[in-house]
C-alpha positions in Angstrom: 69.9 99.6 79.9 72.2 102.6 80.2 69.2 105.0 80.3 68.5 103.7 83.7 71.8 105.1 85.0 71.4 108.4 86.9 73.9 110.8 85.2 72.6 113.6 87.4 73.9 112.2 90.7 77.6 112.0 91.4 78.4 110.4 94.8 80.5 107.8 96.5 78.9 105.2 98.8 79.8 102.8 101.5 79.2 99.7 99.4 82.5 100.4 97.6 84.4 100.3 100.9 82.6 97.2 102.0 83.4 95.3 98.8 87.0 96.4 98.5 88.4 94.0 101.2 86.6 91.2 99.4 88.2 92.1 96.1 91.6 92.2 97.8 91.1 88.8 99.3 90.1 87.3 95.9 93.1 88.9 94.2 95.5 87.7 96.8 94.2 84.2 96.3 94.7 84.2 92.6 97.4 86.7 91.7 100.8 88.1 92.9 100.0 91.8 92.7 102.8 94.3 93.3 102.1 98.1 93.6 104.8 100.6 93.0 104.6 104.4 93.4 101.5 104.6 95.6 103.0 107.7 97.2 102.3 109.5 93.9 98.5 109.2 94.4 97.1 112.5 95.6 95.1 112.2 98.8 92.8 115.0 97.8 91.5 116.8 94.7 90.2 115.6 91.4 92.2 114.1 88.6 92.2 111.5 85.8 94.0 108.2 86.3 95.0 106.9 82.9 96.2 103.3 82.5 96.8 100.7 79.8 94.2 98.0 79.6 95.0 94.3 79.6 92.2 92.4 81.5 88.6 92.9 82.5 89.7 93.0 86.2 91.9 96.0 85.7 89.6 98.6 87.4 89.5 96.4 90.5 93.2 95.8 90.5 93.9 99.6 90.2 91.2 100.4 92.9 92.8 98.1 95.4 96.1 100.0 95.1 94.3 103.3 96.0 94.2 103.1 99.8 92.0 105.9 101.1 90.0 107.1 98.1 87.5 105.7 95.6 87.9 105.2 91.9 85.2 106.0 89.3 85.4 104.3 85.9 83.7 103.8 82.6 82.3 100.4 81.5 80.6 99.2 78.4 76.9 100.1 78.2 75.9 96.5 77.8 76.7 95.7 81.4 73.7 97.8 82.4 71.3 95.7 80.3 71.3 93.2 83.2 69.9 94.5 86.4 72.3 92.5 88.6 75.5 93.7 86.9 74.0 97.2 86.5 73.5 97.3 90.3 77.0 95.9 91.0 78.9 98.2 88.7 77.0 101.3 89.8 77.7 100.5 93.5 81.4 100.4 92.8 81.4 103.7 91.0 81.1 102.4 87.4 79.1 104.2 84.8 78.0 103.2 81.3 79.3 104.5 78.0 78.4 103.5 74.5 81.4 102.3 72.5 82.0 103.3 68.9 80.0 106.5 69.0 79.4 109.8 70.7 77.9 109.5 74.2 77.4 113.0 75.4 75.7 112.2 78.7 78.5 109.8 79.7 81.3 112.2 78.7 79.7 115.1 80.6 79.4 112.8 83.6 83.1 111.8 83.2 84.1 115.5 83.1 82.3 116.2 86.3 84.1 113.5 88.3 87.6 115.2 88.3 86.1 118.7 88.2 84.2 117.9 91.4 87.2 116.5 93.2 87.0 112.8 92.5 89.2 110.3 90.7 88.2 109.2 87.2 89.8 106.1 85.8 90.3 105.9 82.0 91.9 103.4 79.6 93.2 105.7 76.8 93.4 102.9 74.3 89.6 102.4 74.6 89.7 98.6 74.6 91.8 95.8 76.0 95.1 94.8 74.4 94.9 91.4 72.7 98.7 90.7 73.1 99.5 92.6 76.3 101.3 95.3 74.5 100.4 99.0 74.4 98.1 100.3 71.8 97.4 103.7 70.3 95.5 106.1 72.5 92.2 107.7 71.5 91.8 111.4 72.2 89.0 111.0 74.8 91.3 111.1 77.8 92.7 114.4 76.7 89.3 115.8 75.8 88.0 115.1 79.3 91.2 116.5 80.9 90.8 119.7 78.8 87.2 120.3 79.7 87.7 119.4 83.4 91.0 121.3 83.5 92.7 118.6 85.6 95.9 116.7 85.8 96.5 113.1 84.7 98.1 110.4 86.7 99.7 107.8 84.4 99.6 104.1 85.5 100.9 101.0 83.9 99.6 97.5 84.3 102.1 94.7 83.5 101.1 91.1 83.3 102.8 88.7 80.8 101.3 85.4 82.1 97.6 86.1 81.5 95.1 85.4 84.2 96.6 82.2 85.4 96.6 81.4 89.1 99.5 83.0 90.9 100.5 85.0 87.9 102.4 88.3 88.4 100.6 91.6 88.1 102.6 94.8 88.5 100.9 98.1 88.9 103.0 101.3 88.6 101.7 104.7 89.6 103.7 107.4 87.9 104.0 111.1 88.8 101.1 113.4 88.1 101.1 115.2 84.8 99.9 118.7 85.6 97.2 120.2 83.5 99.6 122.9 82.3 101.9 120.3 80.9 99.3 118.9 78.6 99.8 121.8 76.2 96.2 123.0 75.8 95.4 126.5 74.5 92.5 128.5 75.9 90.3 126.8 73.4 91.8 123.3 73.0 91.8 122.0 69.4 91.4 118.4 68.2 95.1 118.4 67.3 96.1 119.5 70.8 93.9 116.7 72.2 95.5 114.1 70.0 99.0 115.3 71.0 98.1 115.4 74.7 96.7 111.8 74.5 99.9 110.6 72.9 101.9 112.4 75.6 99.9 110.7 78.3 100.4 107.3 76.6 104.1 107.9 76.4 104.3 108.4 80.2 102.3 105.1 80.6 104.8 103.4 78.2 107.8 104.6 80.3 106.3 102.9 83.4 105.3 99.8 81.4 108.8 99.3 80.0 110.1 98.8 83.6 108.3 95.5 83.6 107.6 93.5 86.8 108.5 94.6 90.3 110.4 91.6 91.7 110.4 92.7 95.4 
């Protein structure tokens, strides 16, 4: 269960780099993935990577587009109920979070990731889209950005064919949204967090509306 996860230790290991080429090979076999805007990914410093959510493989698809750095991401707590999936997700920088309620340990851990110079991947909608379209963001992404005092990199995932073999998957990395642009006061309010989350989602939407990359 999630209580087995070590929220005290934040690190990146070699297993991630070993498994990454395998993930790339599997993706190339099944999907036609195109990455756009990879030059917008900072090569150092901590930040939040915020993307829309369409499939369970989204964290892997995004991670494969980040060439020289590792991605940390949240996953549902139930995945840590099984020792095998718990081990696998932990080794690729996943960490458990309880859905539908406050999970202070997970949120504190999430805030440490960008604050300590790493990349935190978040899906602002909180769940996968059922129809492939964008949903309404929750305020968690902005709350974490406010506490970590970090910028946010918007990313769109576009796939209109489902997970069929050889289906197109376009990943667009946008330009970094600086922390100062999120509109937080010295003591960020709930309303500021809601507005910042909506702003972040609007930047994701701008990328998503560009559709597929045909090159």
